[in-house]
C-alpha positions, -999 to +999 in steps of 0.1 A: +000+000-001+030+022+000+025+055+020-013+053+015-032+070+042-063+050+051-091+061+071-121+038+084-152+055+092-169+031+116-147+009+139-171-023+142-160-058+139-155-058+101-134-026+102-113-040+130-107-071+111-095-053+079-072-030+101-058-063+118-052-079+084-035-047+072-012-046+102-003-084+097+006-074+063+031-048+074+012-016+067+023+010+094-002+018+122+006+055+115-009+052+081-043+039+094-070+059+112-103+049+126-133+072+133-164+062+155-186+075+181-179+044+204-151+054+227-146+017+237-142+005+202-116+032+195-096+023+226-096-013+217-081-006+182-056+018+195-044-006+222-043-035+199-029-021+168-016+014+177-038+032+149-049+068+152-085+074+164-109+102+161-144+108+170-147+135+144-152+120+109-142+153+092-110+155+109-103+117+104-103+120+066-080+149+063-052+140+039-067+104+037-060+087+002-086+060+011-118+062+031-135+030+040-171+035+048-179+006+075-210+019+090-244+004+089-264+008+059-293+025+078-269+055+087-248+057+056-267+085+041-264+107+072-227+098+075-220+106+040-238+140+039-217+149+070-185+138+052-193+155+019-179+190+026-144+174+036-139+150+008-120+155-025-121+140-060-088+123-055-097+104-027-109+066-032-142+057-013-146+021-003-178+010+010-185-023+027-221-015+036-247-039+022-273-027+000-260+010-007-255+016-044-225+036-059-250+060-075-264+069-038-229+071-024-218+094-052-249+116-048-244+118-011-208+125-010-202+144-043-174+120-054-173+093-082-141+074-072-161+047-055-156+009-049-185-010-036-176-043-017-195-072-003-174-089+023-186-119+045-182-128+082-153-151+078-135-119+071-133-117+109-108-143+109-089-134+076-110-162+057-134-140+039-143-136+004-154-102-010-170-093-044-158-059-055-172-034-081-155-003-093-172+028-109-155+039-142-139+068-126-118+046-103-081+045-117-061+014-121-040+022-090-070+027-069-085-007-081-052-022-071-055-005-036-090-018-031-080-053-039-050-051-017-072-039+011-099-064+009-072-092+003-061-085+039-091-104+051-093-130+023-100-135-013-112-104-034-131-110-066-139-083-090-173-079-106-181-065-142-213-049-133-229-036-100-260-056-104-238-087-097-235-076-059-269-090-053-257-125-066-227-122-044-246-113-013-267-144-021-240-167-026-211-156-003-225-127+018-253-148+033-236-182+024-217-188+058-252-191+073-260-218+048-230-240+060-238-231+096-274-245+090-260-278+074-235-282+101-264-279+127-286-301+108-258-329+105-251-326+142-286-331+153-288-361+127-257-374+146-273-370+179-305-389+168-281-417+156-267-420+192-237-397+191-230-374+221-238-337+212-203-326+214-189-355+193-214-350+166-208-311+165-170-320+162-175-343+134-198-320+114-177-290+120-142-305+109-157-323+083-171-291+068-135-274+073-118-303+056-141-306+026-139-268+022-101-271+022-100-296-003-124-277-026-102-247-023-069-264-029-080-290-054-077-287-092-111-307-094-144-289-092-169-297-065-188-321-087-158-342-094-147-342-057-181-355-048-180-381-074-146-394-061-161-401-027-193-415-038-188-453-044-215-471-064-241-485-040-222-473-009-232-453+020-223-419+005-244-426-027-274-434-003-270-402+014-267-382-019-296-399-034-319-389-006-308-353-008-315-353-045-347-372-041-358-343-016-351-317-044-318-306-026-304-287-057-337-269-064-342-259-029-306-244-029-311-226-061-345-212-047-329-201-013-302-182-030-325-167-054-346-155-025-314-139-008-306-121-042-342-109-045-341-095-009-306-078-015-322-060-045-352-050-025-331-036+004-308-016-020-340+001-035-352+009-001-319+024+011-316+046-021-351+062-017 
């Protein structure tokens, strides 16, 4: 990131996670600022990482090259309108707020160098994945800076159109909850088969972790990996056939589509 000055507006869990990731990558704490009305959050950030903290957003963004908007979507308009008099066209705005469009941010801030991101909660342990979309006015250098910043907490994937943010929200933004639901269901199934609760939970959790790691590291796609462990007339095939007979694939598609539709609805409401 060079000597890039980064200011976070909002010092919640996601902002703290990104700050932690940046510090681990060697970004000097002197180049990172955080502004938030919560004194305890700021004190915790300063104590842990040594970053500069502010309670005044306007002061916090002075001389900032990158401004990361990490506040709740419901207060984004108010925060942006407060920031607008202190921003300049050279600053890169990165928003990690769900549902707030680049058009709305541009109107409220009066700037056009905006990157909109949709991270997910595993970013809190530097295992996240984020979808990124940049407005046309964002330079190649700024795109690189945005990618480096989000890469501090996991994988960063660029999107060609902003509309795809809804799909990213549905697949990866909300996605961790889908896997938690499966782990929960597998745990309860194990308990009903006679396993102790703690044992069933460990088996489900670590199986999910191992399968995910294999999927990420293998050159084979998920379908091929599944086929490798599905012997004809074996136990895995019996389970897979039961899943498919219950309409598993169709149910997953319907669920993900519901999330995407809701993401679009929320974006419309927040832009009104």
